[in-house]
Every structure is written in C-alpha cells, then in structure tokens.
C-alpha positions in Angstrom: 129.8 108.7 77.8 128.9 108.0 81.5 126.4 105.3 82.3 124.0 107.9 83.9 124.1 110.0 80.7 123.3 107.0 78.6 120.4 106.1 80.8 119.1 109.6 80.6 119.3 109.7 76.8 117.6 106.3 76.6 114.7 107.6 78.7 114.4 110.7 76.6 114.3 108.7 73.4 111.9 106.0 74.6 109.1 107.2 77.0 107.7 103.7 76.9 110.8 102.4 78.6 110.5 105.1 81.2 107.0 104.1 82.0 107.9 100.4 82.2 110.8 101.2 84.5 108.3 103.1 86.7 105.8 100.3 87.1 107.7 97.2 86.3 108.1 95.6 89.8 106.4 92.2 90.2 104.0 93.5 92.8 103.7 97.2 91.7 100.6 96.9 89.6 98.8 94.7 92.2 99.6 97.3 94.9 98.4 100.2 92.7 95.3 98.3 91.8 94.5 97.6 95.4 95.0 101.2 96.4 92.6 102.3 93.7 89.9 101.4 96.3 91.2 104.2 98.5 93.2 104.7 101.6 94.6 101.5 103.3 96.7 100.7 106.4 99.8 98.6 105.9 98.3 95.4 107.3 95.1 95.8 105.2 97.3 96.2 102.1 99.4 93.2 103.1 96.3 91.0 103.4 94.9 92.4 100.1 97.9 91.7 97.9 97.8 88.0 97.7 101.1 86.2 97.8 103.3 89.1 98.8 105.5 88.9 101.9 106.1 91.8 104.4 109.7 92.5 103.3 108.7 92.7 99.6 105.7 94.9 100.3 107.9 97.3 102.3 110.4 97.4 99.5 107.8 98.0 96.8 106.0 100.7 98.9 109.3 102.6 99.3 109.9 102.5 95.6 106.4 103.7 94.8 106.7 106.5 97.3 110.0 107.6 95.9 108.5 107.7 92.4 105.6 109.8 93.8 103.0 107.1 92.9 101.8 106.6 96.5 101.7 108.8 99.6 102.6 107.4 103.0 101.2 109.0 106.1 102.4 107.9 109.5 100.5 108.6 112.7 102.1 108.9 116.2 100.0 106.1 117.8 100.8 103.1 119.8 101.3 100.9 117.9 102.3 103.2 115.0 99.7 103.5 112.3 100.7 104.0 108.6 98.2 104.7 105.8 98.9 104.6 102.1 97.0 106.4 99.3 97.6 107.0 95.6 98.9 110.4 94.7 97.4 112.3 91.8 100.1 110.9 89.6 99.2 107.4 90.8 95.6 107.9 90.1 96.4 108.7 86.5 97.3 105.0 86.1 93.7 103.9 86.6 92.8 104.0 82.8 96.0 102.0 82.1 95.1 99.4 84.7 91.5 99.2 83.4 92.8 98.6 79.9 95.2 95.9 81.1 92.4 94.2 83.1 90.1 94.4 80.1 92.7 92.8 77.8 93.4 90.1 80.3 89.7 89.2 80.7 89.2 89.2 76.9 92.2 86.9 76.4 92.0 84.6 79.5 92.0 80.9 78.6 88.7 79.4 79.6 
C-alpha cells in the first residue's frame, strides 16, 4: 500500500488526528486566536503574535491559507498591503479556542 493511501486511511479512521494535523503548528492557534478579533494587516499580525519571526509567520499563514482557515487579500498599493481574515471554516474554531483557553485558565499554576 502506498504511503499516501495509508495516510488517507488513517485520516478516515481518526478524525481527531486530521484535526490535529490541521491546527498543530507551533504558532497556528496563536495566529487564529489573534485573527478572531477581525481583519489584520501583516505587520499588525506580526506585532500581535508575540515571539514569532517574519519567516515563520509567512510560512504559517501560507499553510493556513492552503487549508482554507484564513483568507489573504492583497491590494495593489505602494507599498503592497495585505490583509488577513478568518474564513467561515476558520471561525468555526472559535468555540474550540474558547474551551482551550478556559481549560488553561482553570489549570494554570498560581
């Protein structure tokens, strides 16, 4: 059996693994959480996600765009302007994020 077929079968058997693969990047949840506040330009996003470097942000944004979690809109201005928003699919992650944040707050060491 080919590797791609095995991966496809694994994802069909375990939807949890599919979800984790979708949102498992180190910065993915921070980016999604930041975009929950609405549309942001690249530099605003870069400043808002504490600790991320430009190269990593670009990489994560490309992955999220390819997974249809975020939408990227480029404007023909000088300098170029790019805005990011969550897609409908991305917005469905809000309850998940809220639960994770609630769990973290409940179990944070004081």
